[in-house]
N, C-alpha and C positions, 0 to 999 in steps of 0.2 A: 504494500500500500504506500502511495507517495505521501510525502509530508506536505501539509497545506502551506502555501506561501504566506509570508507575514501580512501581505496586503489583503489576504482573504480572511484573516482571523478577526472575529467580531470584537468590537470594543464594548465592554459592559460596565455597569455600575459595580463598585466594590462596596462591601459592608464590613462591619466589625469582625465578621467571620473570616475575613481575608487578612487579618492583622499579621499572622505568622508568615504568610506568603509575602506580604509587604516588607516585613522585617528581613526575611531571607533575601529579598531583592536588594535592600539596602546593603546587606552584608556582601552580596555578590559584587557590588560596585566599590567595595572598600570603605563604605560608610559604616558608622556604628548602627546597630540594629534598631535602637531607639523605639522599642516597643511601647514604652509609656507615651511618647509623643504620637506615634501612629494611632494609638488607642483613642486619644483625644480627637485627632483630626478625622478619623473615620466615623466618629460619633457626632461631632459638631459640624462636619463638612460632608462633601460628597466625593467619593473616590471613583476614579475611572481607570480601567486597566484592560489588558489583553491576556488571556490565559495561554500558556505555553502547552501545546499538545504533549510535550514530554514531562510536564509537571511544573508547577510554579507559575510565575508571571513573566511575560515578555517585557511589559512596561506598566507603569502606574503613575498616577498623580492624584492630588486631592485639591478640591476647590471649596473654600469656605466663603459662604455668602453672608453679607451684612446688610442691615436695613430690614424693612418689613418683609415677612416671609413671602407674601403674595407679590411683592414688588421690590426685589433686592436692589440696593443702590451701589453695591461694590462686590466683586468677587476676587478673593485672594488665591492665587495658584501656588502650590508648593509640592515638594517631594516628587519632582519630575525625574523619573528613573527609567533606564532601559538596561535590561540584563546584558552583561558583558558579551555573551555569545551572540547577541542580536544587535550589538552596537554598530553605528555607522551604516545602517541599512534603511534609514528614513522612518523607522517606526515611531521615534519620539516626535518627529515633525507631524506624522499622521495623528498621533494622540492629541497634540496641542491644537492642531487645526480642528479636530473634533470638539474639543472643549470650547474653543472660541466660537464655533458655530452653535453649540448648545446654549451658550450664555447669551447669544444674540446681541442686544443693545446694552447689556449690563456692562459698565466699565470694569476693567480688570487691572490687577496689579500683581507683581511678583518680585522676588529678590533673585537676581541672576548672578551666577558665578561668571568669571571671565570666559570659561569654557562654554557655558550655555548661552551667553549673551548674543552671539551672532544668529543663532536660530530664532530667538525671540524678536530680534530686529527684523529678520526676514518675514516674520509673521505680522509685523506692524507695531510691535511694542517700542516705546521710546524710553530712554534712560532719563529719569526726572529727579534722581537723587542718588545718594550713596550711603552705605552703612559700613562701619568698621567693626569687625569681630575682635573682642579682647577677652583674654582669659588668663587665669593664674590664681595664685593664693593672695587674697586681699590682706594687706598689712595695715592695721590702724596706725595712724600717726597724726600729730598736730592737735590743735584744740578740739574739744568736744563740740559737736554741732549744737546750736541753740534751737534747732528745729525739733519739735516733739513728735516722736513716732511711737506707735503701739500696734499690737496685733489687731487685725480687723475682726469684727464681730458680725453676727447676722444682722444686727441693727444698722450696720454701716452700708448694707448692700444697696439700698436705694440711692444713697449719696454717691457711692462708687459708680453705679451705673450712669447716673446723671453726669458726673465728671467725665467718665469715659466717652460718652456719646458726644459731649461738647468738644472734647479733644480729638477723638478719632474721626468725628464727622458722620458716623453711622451708628445705628443701634447694634451693639454686640452682646445683647443680653444672653443669648444662647451659649456664648463662649465664656463670658465673664462669670456667670453663675456656676460654671464648672470649676472655677479656680480653687475654691476651698478644698475640694476633693482631689484635684489634680496636683496642687502645689504642696510643698512641705511647709511653706510660710506664705502668709498673705498679710501685709502690713500697710497701715495708713499713716499719713502725716496730718497733723492737726494744726490749725492756726486760728486761735481764739474760738475754739469750739467748732470750726468748720473744717471739713476734710479738704486738704489742699493737694493731696497726691496719694498714690497707692502703688504698690509694687508686689510682685510675687517672686518666689524662688522655687523652682521645681526641679526634681531630679532627672538627670539625663546621663546615663552611663556613669562615668567617673567624676562628674562635676555637677554643679547646680547652675541652671540657667536663670538669670535675673530678667524677668519680663512677664507681663508688660511693665513698663516703668513710665508712669504718668505723673507729672509734677508741675506745680505752678511756676517754679523757677529752678535754677541750677542748684542752689543750696538745698532745696527740698529733695531734689534727685540724689544729691550726695548723701544726705541723711538717711534716705531710704536704703540705698546700697549698703552703707555702713552698718545700718541696723540689721539687715539681712545677713551680711557677712559675719557679724558678731555671733550669730546663732546658727551658723552653717559650718559643718566640718568639710574640709576639702576645698578644691578650687572652684572659682566662679567663672561663668562665661556669660557674655551679653553682646548684643549688636547695637551699637549706638550710632544714631544719625550724625554724620560727620560735621554737620553745622553746629553741633553742640561741642565746640572745640574745648571750652573750659572743662566740661565734664570728662572728655577724653583725656585731657592732660592730667586731671586729678586722679582718675583710676589708674593711669600708668605710674603716677607718683606713688601709688599705694600697692604696687606689685603686679598689676595686670599688664599683659603685653599684647601687642597686635598679632592677630592670627589670620589676617586677610581682610579683603573687602568684597562687598557685593554691590551690584548696581540695583537700585530701586527702579523698576520699570512700570510703565502704565500703558494701557490700551483703551482708547475711547475717551480719555480725559488727559488734560495737559499736566495736572498735578493731583496729588492725593487730597481728599477733602480734609476738613478739620484744621486744627491748630498745631502745626509742627513744633512751635516753640515750647509746647507742653508735652509733646510726644517724644520721649527720649529713647525708648527701646521697645521693640515689638514683643508680643507674647512669644513668638517664634517667627523666624523669617519665612517659615512655611505657611503662616496664616496671617501675616500682616500685623 
């Protein structure tokens, strides 16, 4: 029996039941398995993939939609992967074209590696920003911040959701309400009884990712990172918008080092909605 061509294999929706196959695909490409992150994305977003007749997945990606469910305002594409044995055969391009077609007029965004950026540009995505990944063991130093932070409580959720929508520019309730279970820490900053920022630290292989990081100013962002680091064993990792130069310099002074850059790309819009000055780091580059 002949083996079906890649072009004839159907693209299907992925579900949480495909988590192990997605993690296997990550591992196949030399990425960490990241099962914890895949679990969130496949639950909060929509996965797309192609089954390999020999087992596993040929390719996969996840789209997380934001805004009203019946009328999404933004789709974030992430975890675009093609199995090594099927690389450079156009299957990734085919999957991305399918996603763009399915999303129709909904604006899209993604974080692109230097390797992936040419494909996305070919499909019509434009680079509209840049993020720097930093990681390492955070070393506290200098005077203690005057910004007050504390663990988030259930009573804070309404205020967190309001602040997040103001800053991100779209309703992310279905993702943000999963943070207490997904993260090891969720903390808020308070200014005269008002929540002025929030951040989470969630486990990812051998480190903790800080994200999302939403704050009214740089000092608040610093205080949130420091408060998370003080209660976290092991290294931290986060992806900071390069326009936040002061925060990037500060985290490097405290032990984190640059681990690379991603291009923030958009399709159908010239720039991301919301207020970038208060948006310091995403939940994950795979979900915006």
